N, C-alpha and C positions, 0 to 999 in steps of 0.2 A: 275862676282867676282871682276875683276878689277875695275869696277864701285864702288862697295861696300867699296873697300880699298881706293880709291880716295875720296868717301863721308867721310869716316871716318876722313882721314887727313885734308879734309876741314873743319869738325866740330871742329877738334883738334885746328887746326889753328885759327879759329873764337874763340872759348874759349880763347886762350893764347892771342889773340889780347885785347878782351874785358878785360881781367884781366889786361893787361898793361895799357889800358886806365883808369880803375878804380884805379890803384896803382899812375899813375899820378895825377888823380884828388884828391886824398885823400891829396895830399901834397899842394893843393892850399888853400890860405886862405878862411876861411868860411865867407860868408858875413851875416851880421845881418838882421834879419826880419824887415820888414817895420812897425809891430806893435809897439807901445811904449812899453819900457821895463817895467816888473812889478817893477822893483825898481826904476824907474822914479818917483819922486814925485814932485808935483807942489810947489810952495813957501809955507812954512810954515807960517802962520799968527803970528805975535809977541807974542800974549798972550800964545802961545803953545811952545815957545822957551825960557826955562828957561836959565837966564844968567849964565855964567860960566860953563856950561855943555857941553860935546862933546859927539859925537857918538862913542858908544863902538862897537855895531853890530845892525843888523837888521835882523827880521825874518818875513815871511810872513805867516799871519794867514788865514786859510781857514776852514770854517765851517757854523755854523748857529747861529743866534740869536732866543733864545726861548722866546716867549711872552706868556702870560696867562690873559685870560679874567678876570676883576675885577670890581667891582662896584666902581666907583671914581666920586665925585663931582655929584653924583645922577644918573650916567649913566654907562652902561657897556663900557669898553674900554680896549684896550690892554696894558699892563705892562710888561716891560722887566723882565723877571725872570733870565736869566743867558745866557752868551754866551757858546758855546761850539765848539772849533776849534783846530785843529792840527797847530802846528807852524812848518814851513819848512824852511830849509836853503836855501838862495837864490842861493848860488854857486851850491849846489849838488842836491836840492830838496829833500833831506833826511828829515824825521822827526826830529826834534830837541826838540820838546816838546809839551804842551798842554796849552790851554788857557780856564778857566773856571770861575764858580760863585765866587763872592767875590768883585771884580775880582782878580784872581790868574792867574799867569804864572808859569808852572812847566817844568823844564828843564829835557832833558834826563839823566843829571848826578844827579838828585835828589834836585837841588837849586829850590827855591820857592820865587817868589815876589808876594806881597800883594800890590794892588794899591788903591790909594784913587783920585778921580778927582779932579784937581785944575782948569782947564779950559776947554773950549769946543768952537768949531767954526763950522759953517755949512761946509759941504763938498761941493766941487764945483758941484758935481753931486747929484741932488736934490734927487734922489731915494736911497741915501747911507747914512749910519749911520754917525753921525758927527764926526769931528777929535777932538780927545781930547789930553790932556797933563795929565798925572797922577804921582803923587809922589808915591814912592814906599818903601817898607821895605823888605830887603833880609832874608830870612832863609835858613839854611843848605848850604850857601857858593855856591860853584860850579860856573858856567858860570855866574849867576847872582849876584855874591858877591859885585862887584863893581857898580852895577846899582842903581841910585838914583831917575830917572824918566823914564817914557815911554810915547812916542808919538804914537798915533794911526792916521796913515794919509793914503791918497791914498786908501780911503775905496770905496767898491763897494756892493751895495745891504744891506739887513740887516735891512730895516725901517720895522716898524710895518704893518701889513695888512692895506689896505685902508677902508675895510669893517669891521664893529665892530664885536665882537664876539656875537654868539648866545646865550651863557650862561656862568655865572661865572665859572672859573675853566677850560674852553675851552684852549687848547694850540695850537700854531702854531709854527712852526720852519722855519725860513726865512734864506735862503743861504746869506752868505755875505763873503768877503775878505778884508783884510787890512794889510798894512804894519806897523809893531811894531818896532820903532826905540828905541833902548834902550841906554841910556844916563847916563853918569857919571861925577864925577869931572874932570875937565881938567886941 
């Protein structure tokens, strides 16, 4: 009986000590991981940086590039049909909108941007879709109301498959990620 009571007291003391250590550790500054930050972007080439524009905000796109097999120049090849991605807030990781065909970007608040490619540059990663500068038109106001341009940078994946399609109409979805930098008048 006495040994059971001592054992219980020892367990309670050990749990209390562990809780005190955890509480002390929670007040220590958190160290950053060694992996590069998703928001870190290599230098943007000059053709992708419109003059007089400043960054308003950025969102991370995660999804797929959809390709369809089509006969072009007398042979079957993959042609981009549309992107399909979630737009995520860098700080919270919460979904802030979507990106799709057109190309369009739709914010959670209903704002819509329609883009037109102005310039492109090869991505530093040869397996990634190119970096782009797009001119935009805003619809429905909201978060996108003051956006005039979008840069697609820090891309990963998304290139068309290396092997040609077996038949016209065949589709493939290729995973990709990108940072979308929303620019406006500065």
